C-alpha positions in Angstrom: -97.8 30.6 20.8 -96.9 27.8 18.5 -93.6 29.6 17.7 -92.7 29.9 21.5 -93.7 26.1 22.0 -91.1 25.1 19.3 -88.1 27.4 20.6 -89.2 25.8 24.1 -88.8 22.3 22.7 -85.6 23.0 20.9 -84.0 24.5 24.2 -85.5 21.2 26.1 -83.9 18.7 23.4 -80.4 20.9 23.6 -80.1 20.8 27.0 -81.2 16.9 27.5 -78.3 16.3 24.9 -75.8 18.0 26.8 -73.4 15.5 28.6 -74.3 14.6 32.3 -70.8 16.1 33.1 -71.4 19.4 31.7 -74.5 20.0 33.9 -72.7 18.8 36.8 -70.1 21.4 36.5 -72.2 24.2 35.4 -74.4 23.1 38.6 -71.1 23.1 40.8 -69.9 26.4 39.8 -73.4 27.9 40.3 -73.7 26.5 43.8 -70.2 27.6 44.6 -69.0 24.4 45.6 -65.3 24.4 45.4 -64.9 20.1 46.0 -67.4 19.4 43.4 -65.9 21.9 40.9 -62.4 20.3 41.4 -63.9 16.6 41.0 -65.9 17.4 38.0 -62.8 19.0 36.3 -60.7 16.0 37.2 -62.9 13.8 35.7 -63.9 15.5 32.7 -61.1 14.8 30.2 -61.5 10.8 31.0 -65.1 10.9 30.4 -65.9 12.8 27.5 -62.3 13.2 25.8 -61.4 16.5 23.8 -64.6 18.4 24.4 -63.5 18.3 28.3 -61.2 21.6 27.0 -64.0 23.7 26.4 -66.1 22.7 29.3 -63.0 23.2 31.7 -61.7 26.5 30.3 -65.5 27.7 30.1 -65.8 27.1 33.7 -62.6 28.7 34.6 -63.7 31.9 32.8 -67.1 32.0 34.9 -65.2 31.4 38.1 -62.8 34.2 37.5 -65.4 36.6 36.3 -67.2 36.1 39.6 -66.8 39.1 42.0 -64.0 38.8 44.6 -66.4 37.9 47.4 -68.0 35.2 46.0 -65.3 32.6 46.4 -62.4 32.8 48.8 -59.1 33.5 47.0 -57.6 29.9 48.2 -60.8 28.1 46.7 -60.5 30.0 43.4 -56.4 29.3 43.1 -57.3 25.2 43.9 -59.9 25.2 41.0 -57.6 27.1 38.6 -54.5 24.8 39.2 -56.5 21.8 39.3 -58.0 22.8 35.9 -54.4 23.5 34.8 -53.1 20.0 36.0 -56.2 18.3 34.1 -55.8 19.8 31.0 -52.0 18.8 30.9 -52.0 15.3 31.5 -53.5 14.0 28.1 -51.3 12.0 26.1 -53.9 12.4 22.9 -52.7 14.3 20.2 -56.5 15.6 19.2 -56.6 16.9 22.8 -53.9 19.2 22.7 -54.9 20.4 19.5 -57.9 21.0 21.2 -55.9 22.9 24.0 -53.9 24.9 21.8 -57.0 26.3 19.7 -58.3 27.1 23.5 -55.5 29.5 23.9 -56.0 31.3 20.5 -59.8 31.3 20.0 -61.3 31.2 23.3 -63.7 34.3 23.5 -62.7 35.1 27.1 -59.1 35.9 28.4 -59.4 33.8 31.7 -59.8 31.0 29.3 -57.1 31.5 27.2 -55.0 31.9 30.6 -55.7 28.6 31.9 -55.2 26.9 28.6 -51.8 28.6 27.9 -50.6 27.8 31.4 -51.8 24.2 31.1 -50.2 23.9 27.3 -46.8 24.9 28.3 -46.6 22.3 30.6 -47.0 19.7 27.8 -43.7 18.3 26.3 -45.7 17.6 23.0 -46.6 21.1 22.8 -44.1 23.8 21.4 -44.5 25.8 24.3 -42.2 28.7 22.6 -44.3 29.0 19.6 -47.2 29.3 21.3 -46.5 31.8 23.6 -45.2 33.9 20.6 -48.3 33.7 19.2 -50.2 34.8 22.5 -47.8 37.4 23.1 -50.0 39.1 20.7 -53.3 38.4 22.7 -55.4 41.4 23.1 -55.6 41.0 26.9 -52.9 42.2 28.9 -53.3 39.1 31.1 -52.4 36.4 29.0 -49.9 38.7 27.0 -47.9 39.0 30.3 -48.2 34.8 30.9 -47.1 34.6 27.4 -44.2 37.2 27.6 -43.1 35.7 31.0 -42.5 32.2 29.5 -40.5 34.1 27.0 -38.6 36.1 28.8 -37.1 32.6 30.5 -36.8 31.0 27.3 -33.4 32.3 26.5 -34.4 32.1 23.2 -33.3 35.2 20.6 -36.4 34.7 18.8 -38.2 36.1 21.5 -36.6 39.5 21.3 -38.2 41.1 18.7 -41.9 39.5 19.5 -41.6 40.7 23.4 -40.3 44.3 22.3 -43.7 44.5 19.9 -45.7 43.6 22.8 -43.9 46.3 24.9 -44.6 48.7 22.4 -48.4 47.9 22.2 -49.1 48.4 25.9 -47.5 51.7 25.7 -49.6 52.7 23.5 -53.0 54.6 24.9 -55.1 53.3 21.9 -54.2 49.6 23.1 -54.5 50.2 26.9 -58.0 51.4 26.3 -59.1 48.6 24.2 -57.8 45.9 26.9 -60.6 43.5 27.4 -61.9 42.8 30.7 -64.2 39.6 31.7 -62.1 38.9 34.8 -63.2 40.1 38.2 -62.0 44.0 39.2 -58.6 43.2 41.0 -57.7 41.4 37.5 -58.4 44.1 35.3 -57.9 47.2 37.2 -54.1 48.0 36.4 -53.7 45.0 34.2 -52.1 47.0 31.6 -49.2 48.1 33.6 -48.4 44.9 34.6 -48.6 43.7 31.2 -46.0 46.4 30.0 -43.7 45.7 33.1 -43.9 41.8 32.0 -42.4 43.0 29.0 -40.1 45.1 30.2 -38.8 42.1 32.8 -38.7 39.4 30.1 -36.4 41.9 27.9 -34.3 42.4 30.9 -33.6 38.6 31.0 -33.1 38.1 27.4 -30.5 41.1 26.7 -29.1 41.4 29.9 -30.0 45.3 29.8 -32.4 46.9 32.1 -34.2 49.6 30.2 -37.5 51.6 30.7 -39.2 51.9 27.5 -39.6 50.8 23.9 -37.9 53.1 22.4 -34.5 52.6 24.4 -34.8 48.9 24.2 -35.3 49.6 20.1 -32.3 51.9 20.4 -30.3 49.8 22.2 -30.9 46.7 20.0 -30.0 48.5 16.9 -26.6 49.4 18.5 -25.8 45.6 19.7 -28.1 43.4 17.6 -25.5 41.2 16.9 -23.8 40.9 20.4 -27.1 39.8 22.0 -27.3 35.7 22.9 -30.0 35.5 25.9 -28.3 32.1 26.7 -25.2 33.8 28.3 -27.1 36.7 30.3 -27.0 35.5 34.1 -30.6 36.7 35.4 -29.1 37.0 39.0 -26.2 39.3 37.8 -26.1 42.9 39.5 -27.8 45.6 37.5 -26.8 48.8 36.4 -29.2 51.6 37.7 -30.6 53.1 34.6 -33.5 54.8 36.1 -31.7 57.0 38.7 -33.5 55.5 41.4 -31.9 52.6 43.5 -33.3 50.8 46.7 -30.1 49.6 48.1 -28.8 49.3 44.7 -32.0 47.8 43.5 -33.0 49.3 39.9 -36.8 51.0 40.9 -38.6 49.8 37.9 -42.4 49.8 39.1 -45.3 52.0 38.1 -47.9 51.9 40.9 -45.7 50.6 44.0 -46.3 50.1 47.5 -43.2 50.1 49.8 -43.2 47.9 52.9 -41.0 48.6 55.4 -40.5 46.5 58.9 -40.0 48.2 61.8 -40.1 46.0 64.3 -37.8 45.8 67.3 -34.8 44.0 65.8 -34.6 46.8 63.0 -32.8 48.5 66.0 -29.9 46.3 65.5 -27.0 47.1 63.9 -25.3 45.4 60.9 -21.7 44.6 61.0 -19.3 47.6 59.2 -18.7 47.7 55.4 -15.3 46.9 54.1 -14.7 50.4 53.5 -15.8 51.5 56.8 -13.4 49.3 58.7 -10.8 50.5 56.7 -11.4 54.4 57.7 -11.6 53.0 61.2 -8.4 51.3 60.9 -6.6 54.5 59.9 -8.0 56.3 62.7 -8.2 59.8 63.8 -4.5 60.5 65.0 -6.4 62.0 68.2 -7.0 59.8 71.3 -10.2 59.1 72.1 -11.6 59.8 68.8 -11.6 56.4 67.5 -13.9 55.0 69.7 -16.2 57.9 68.9 -15.8 57.6 65.3 -16.4 53.6 65.7 -19.5 54.5 67.4 -20.8 56.8 65.0 -20.2 54.2 62.2 -22.3 51.5 64.1 -25.1 54.3 64.4 -25.1 54.8 60.9 -25.3 51.1 60.3 -28.6 50.8 62.4 -30.7 48.8 60.1 -34.0 50.9 60.7 -32.1 54.0 60.3 -30.6 52.6 57.1 -33.6 51.5 55.7 -35.3 54.9 56.2 -32.8 57.1 54.5 -32.9 54.9 51.5 -36.5 55.1 51.7 -36.9 58.8 51.6 -33.8 59.0 48.9 -36.1 57.2 46.7 -39.5 59.1 47.5 -37.9 62.2 47.1 -36.6 61.0 43.6 -39.8 59.6 42.1 -41.5 61.6 39.1 -43.3 60.7 35.8 -46.7 59.2 36.0 -46.1 56.7 39.0 -48.1 56.3 42.1 -47.2 55.0 45.5 -47.8 54.4 49.1 -45.4 53.3 52.0 -46.6 50.8 54.8 -44.6 50.9 57.9 -45.4 47.2 59.7 -44.5 45.5 63.2 -47.4 44.6 65.9 -49.6 46.5 63.5 -49.5 47.5 59.8 -49.8 51.2 59.7 -50.1 52.5 56.1 -49.1 56.2 55.2 -52.4 56.4 53.0 -55.2 53.9 52.6 -54.6 53.5 49.1 -52.0 54.6 45.9 -51.0 58.4 45.8 -50.1 60.2 42.5 -46.4 61.7 42.9 -46.6 65.5 43.6 -44.2 67.6 45.5 -47.0 67.7 48.4 -46.9 63.7 48.4 -43.1 63.1 48.6 -42.9 65.6 51.2 -45.5 64.0 53.1 -44.7 60.5 52.2 -41.1 61.5 53.4 -42.1 62.8 56.9 -44.1 59.8 57.9 -40.8 58.1 57.1 -38.8 60.1 59.2 -41.2 60.0 62.0 -41.3 55.5 61.9 -39.5 54.0 65.3 -38.6 50.7 65.5 -40.9 48.2 68.1 -42.8 45.2 68.3 -43.0 42.2 66.4 -43.3 41.3 62.5 -46.7 40.4 61.1 -45.6 40.4 57.6 -48.5 38.3 56.5 -50.7 41.5 57.1 -48.5 43.7 55.5 -48.4 41.9 52.6 -52.1 41.5 52.5 -52.6 45.1 52.8 -50.1 45.9 49.9 -52.2 43.7 47.3 -55.2 45.2 48.7 -55.4 48.0 46.1 -56.3 46.6 42.5 -53.9 49.2 40.7 -50.5 48.1 42.5 -48.2 46.6 40.1 -45.1 46.2 42.2 -44.1 45.9 45.9 -40.8 46.6 47.3 -40.7 44.6 51.1 -37.7 45.4 53.3 -37.2 43.2 56.3 -34.7 41.8 59.3 -36.7 38.8 60.7 -39.1 36.2 60.3 -42.9 36.8 60.1 -44.5 36.4 63.5 -47.4 37.1 65.6 -46.0 36.4 69.1 -42.3 37.3 68.7 -39.0 35.6 69.7 -38.9 33.1 72.6 -35.0 32.8 73.1 -32.3 32.7 70.3 -34.4 30.0 68.0 -37.1 31.0 65.1 -40.4 32.1 66.5 -42.6 29.1 67.0 -45.0 30.4 64.4 -42.5 31.5 62.0 -42.6 28.2 59.6 -46.3 28.3 59.3 -46.9 31.9 58.5 -44.1 31.7 56.0 -45.9 28.9 54.4 -49.3 30.5 54.8 -47.9 33.7 53.3 -46.9 31.7 50.5 -50.1 30.2 49.7 -52.0 33.2 50.3 -50.1 35.2 47.7 -50.3 31.9 45.1 -54.0 32.5 45.2 -54.3 36.6 45.6 -51.4 37.0 42.7 -52.0 34.1 40.3 -53.8 36.2 37.4 -52.5 39.7 38.6 -49.0 39.4 38.2 -48.1 41.7 41.1 -44.3 41.8 41.2 -42.8 41.3 44.6 -39.1 42.4 45.3 -37.6 41.1 48.7 -34.9 43.0 50.1 -33.2 41.2 53.2 -30.8 42.9 56.1 -28.7 40.2 58.1 -30.8 37.5 60.2 -33.7 37.7 57.8 -35.1 34.3 56.3 -33.4 34.3 52.9 -35.0 31.1 51.9 -38.6 32.3 52.4 -37.9 35.8 50.9 -36.3 34.2 47.9 -39.4 32.0 46.9 -41.5 34.7 47.8 -39.6 36.9 45.0 -39.4 34.0 42.3 -43.1 33.1 42.8 -43.9 36.5 42.1 -42.0 37.9 39.3 -39.5 39.5 41.8 -36.0 39.6 43.0 -34.0 38.8 46.2 -31.4 41.2 47.1 -29.4 40.7 50.5 -28.7 44.1 52.1 -25.0 44.5 53.2 
């Protein structure tokens, strides 16, 4: 009994010696009080100095480890963003060292992730050197953040470390040892998302869109002396290396959701291409046939017809170990399957039949479609094909629907909240009349790219 009393005494003295701020933050996390959590995170650096780093990153790790239903995604994202902001403000050199230590030494990957996100915003910290070190992190989530920064660094020194990281996440043994520590949707499929982050970073650094460690290593052996990341245009037109392209956009995902807008506006026909106009001008030489030819050409330029044809071609060419799903949306969201499906001859045929049967009508609930696309935790890539602004009430005259601007802001905020540590890539493809600024921002914020469909 005496031993038990001694142990209780030690625990009591230890708890009494903890800073009040530490107890308040932990109590706020335990209660799920978002406002109290944010207030304590903002106050801690000024109240206790360097020890605030460990307290804040530990609190973030605890919150990120809670089940998805325990806290609203927007609240969770607010806490994470506040932590990044609070950690990146201190001018103290010792605080900077504590933050860098948290990036490399914290036990849980969400702690290392939030510390890294904060550190790369501080001018006094060498972000590239820190990301080079973090690219070897045992968790795919931290690796993805690090190589994402390296891919935008335009530094030739980043190429080999990113290539090695890509190799690690191709090896089954590495994937099996991937560390968890976050909620389910952050862990499932994280290895594929880390591999894709490495691939995308090498694409940016080399200007070549390749699809395996071996392909990049072989290419670099032949072109090492020519590579200059500073001269690579990230907006260049990529060469289709996979044999699969969606309106010319190279298909690179492993676990893919295709979101297809089938609202009434998709029945519109876009202007004829330059080649079609030249063909029409040459004529047929037969009276009356020119009108038939023009009508036929305009029918082929109908958006829904073009989208369905393109999507069927992609589906029929899918192979390897990919999984996929197709989701049509207008007034309602209509998925082909409830979740991702493995590629087989039967699944390709079934999905192609689903696409062929789609009819265009209704409004454009883009927000609900994206929410569905992000629901499956295995998803790593979304391709969104659309021609208009999101709306729940439809057009009222020639102007933008009254609810569209609010919906676009909501979509961006909600996607940030659901994707900030997952790293699902979102590629957006817009027909004529699409809200390009919105689609570009959605793609840019989610490791994707916008393509205008001509």
